[in-house]
C-alpha positions in Angstrom: -0.3 0.3 -0.4 1.2 3.4 -0.8 0.4 7.0 0.2 2.7 10.0 -2.1 1.8 13.3 -2.7 3.7 15.1 -5.9 3.3 18.6 -7.4 4.3 19.7 -11.3 5.8 23.0 -12.0 4.2 25.3 -15.0 6.9 25.1 -18.0 9.2 28.0 -19.4 6.2 27.4 -22.1 3.3 27.8 -20.3 3.8 30.7 -18.3 6.3 33.0 -21.0 6.2 31.5 -24.3 3.1 32.4 -26.8 0.0 32.3 -26.0 -1.7 31.3 -24.0 1.4 32.1 -21.4 1.0 32.8 -17.9 3.5 34.6 -15.7 1.3 33.8 -12.6 1.0 29.6 -13.1 1.0 28.0 -9.6 2.0 24.3 -9.6 -0.1 21.2 -10.0 -0.7 19.6 -7.4 -1.8 15.7 -6.9 -2.5 12.9 -4.0 -2.5 9.3 -4.6 -3.7 6.5 -2.7 -2.3 3.1 -4.2 -3.3 -0.6 -2.8 -1.3 -3.4 -5.5 -0.7 -7.0 -4.9 1.3 -9.8 -7.1 1.6 -13.1 -7.3 3.9 -16.4 -8.7 2.6 -19.2 -10.1 4.3 -22.5 -12.1 7.9 -22.5 -10.6 7.6 -18.7 -10.9 6.7 -19.2 -15.0 3.1 -16.8 -14.4 3.2 -13.7 -12.6 -0.1 -11.7 -11.9 -0.5 -8.2 -10.6 -3.6 -6.5 -9.1 -3.1 -2.7 -8.8 -6.2 -0.8 -7.1 -5.1 3.4 -7.2 -7.4 6.2 -6.1 -6.2 9.9 -7.7 -7.5 13.4 -6.8 -5.9 16.7 -7.9 -5.8 20.6 -8.1 -4.4 23.2 -10.5 -4.3 21.4 -13.4 -3.3 24.1 -15.8 -5.7 24.4 -19.1 -6.0 26.9 -22.0 -9.6 28.5 -21.3 -10.4 31.2 -22.9 -11.4 35.2 -21.5 -12.7 37.7 -24.0 -12.2 35.0 -26.7 -8.3 35.3 -26.2 -6.8 31.9 -25.0 -4.7 31.8 -22.0 -3.4 29.4 -19.6 -4.8 28.9 -16.0 -5.2 26.6 -12.9 -8.6 26.1 -13.9 -8.5 21.8 -13.9 -9.1 18.9 -11.6 -8.2 15.5 -11.7 -10.0 12.5 -9.7 -9.8 9.4 -11.0 -10.1 6.1 -9.9 -9.4 2.7 -11.2 -7.6 -0.8 -11.5 -4.8 -2.4 -13.5 -3.9 -5.5 -13.8 -0.3 -7.4 -15.1 0.4 -11.0 -16.5 3.6 -12.5 -17.8 4.1 -16.3 -18.5 6.9 -17.7 -19.7 5.9 -21.0 -22.2 9.8 -21.4 -22.9 13.2 -20.7 -23.2 12.3 -18.1 -26.2 8.5 -17.5 -25.7 7.3 -15.1 -23.1 3.5 -13.7 -23.3 2.9 -10.7 -21.5 -0.6 -8.9 -21.1 -2.3 -5.9 -19.4 -5.4 -3.7 -19.3 -6.3 -0.7 -16.9 -9.7 0.7 -16.0 -10.2 4.6 -15.8 -12.6 6.1 -13.8 -12.2 10.0 -14.8 -14.7 12.5 -12.8 -12.9 15.0 -14.9 -12.1 14.5 -18.5 -8.3 14.4 -19.1 -6.5 15.3 -22.9 -5.0 11.8 -23.7 -6.2 9.6 -20.8 -8.7 6.2 -22.3 -11.2 4.9 -20.1 -10.0 1.7 -20.9 -6.8 0.1 -22.4 -5.4 -3.8 -23.2 -1.7 -4.9 -24.4 -0.5 -8.0 -26.0 2.5 -9.2 -26.7 4.9 -11.5 -27.1 8.4 -12.0 -28.0 10.6 -15.0 -28.9 13.8 -15.0 -29.3 16.5 -18.0 -31.1 20.2 -17.4 -30.9 20.8 -15.0 -33.3 17.7 -13.5 -34.0 14.5 -12.4 -32.1 11.0 -11.3 -32.8 8.3 -8.9 -30.8 4.9 -8.1 -31.4 2.4 -6.5 -29.4 -1.0 -5.2 -29.9 -2.2 -2.5 -28.0 -6.5 -1.4 -27.6 -7.3 1.4 -26.2 -10.7 2.7 -26.2 -12.6 6.6 -25.4 -9.5 8.1 -25.2 -9.8 12.5 -25.2 -8.2 14.0 -27.9 -10.6 17.4 -26.7 -11.9 18.7 -23.7 -13.1 22.4 -24.7 -14.6 24.0 -26.5 -16.1 20.3 -26.1 -15.3 17.1 -25.3 -14.1 14.4 -28.3 -12.8 10.8 -27.6 -11.9 7.8 -29.9 -11.1 4.4 -30.0 -8.5 2.8 -32.0 -6.0 -0.7 -32.1 -2.4 -0.5 -32.6 -0.1 -3.4 -33.9 3.5 -3.1 -33.8 6.3 -5.4 -34.4 9.8 -5.9 -34.4 12.5 -8.1 -35.4 16.7 -7.9 -34.9 19.3 -10.1 -36.1 22.8 -10.5 -34.3 25.5 -10.3 -37.4 28.5 -9.9 -34.9 28.9 -9.5 -31.0 29.2 -5.5 -31.9 26.5 -5.0 -34.9 22.7 -6.3 -34.7 20.4 -5.5 -37.8 17.0 -4.5 -36.7 13.7 -3.9 -38.4 10.0 -2.4 -36.9 6.2 -1.9 -37.8 4.4 0.6 -36.3 0.5 0.6 -37.0 0.5 -2.0 -38.8 -3.4 -1.8 -39.0 -3.1 1.6 -40.8 -5.6 3.0 -37.8 -7.0 7.0 -38.7 -6.0 8.3 -34.9 -5.3 11.2 -33.2 -3.9 11.8 -29.7 -5.1 15.4 -29.9 -7.8 16.7 -31.8 -6.1 17.7 -35.3 -3.4 16.4 -35.2 -2.7 13.1 -36.8 -0.7 10.1 -36.0 1.1 8.7 -38.5 -0.6 5.3 -40.5 1.6 2.1 -40.7 5.1 3.0 -40.5 7.9 0.9 -41.3 11.7 1.4 -40.8 15.5 -0.1 -40.4 19.1 0.0 -39.3 22.0 -1.0 -37.9 23.0 -1.1 -33.8 26.7 -0.9 -33.3 27.3 -1.9 -29.4 31.3 -0.5 -28.6 
């Protein structure tokens, strides 16, 4: 069990650089209450975890409009409660699976925060080769809260393959958003669709 208190000072950009700057901003404040439990099974091949939390904060910096002009104000509040479940299973020396799910109940909408988030992934490694892939399912993520709330849901599938050519050189290829989803983290700013790239990594 844990109780923690935190704060975040306003950044230079939020206070002084360009509208909606405001030099009178106060630090954001936050209280977090958390209880977690974890357990291993099957000779430590399987691990499960449960986390329950409650977060309460105020003075959250948000952009508001006064006389039609944008300005940063300590006008936001945070009151979240939720649960997180995680698991990991080592099938063999070469293969492991992992997954986690989180549910977030927000009294006040928060930009970039989803109500549901599920991740399922796996890793395979054999001699010089390694491969990893994961699917993330995001539901009811707030992309805007002013002037009106906007949210969206999407699925992201990523994958990566590595080949260790020598003790110093690794060749890799990576694909992101392989399902070609149209999604945004912030309203009006679309994220890239399917992206594939590769490269070399040298360890000296």
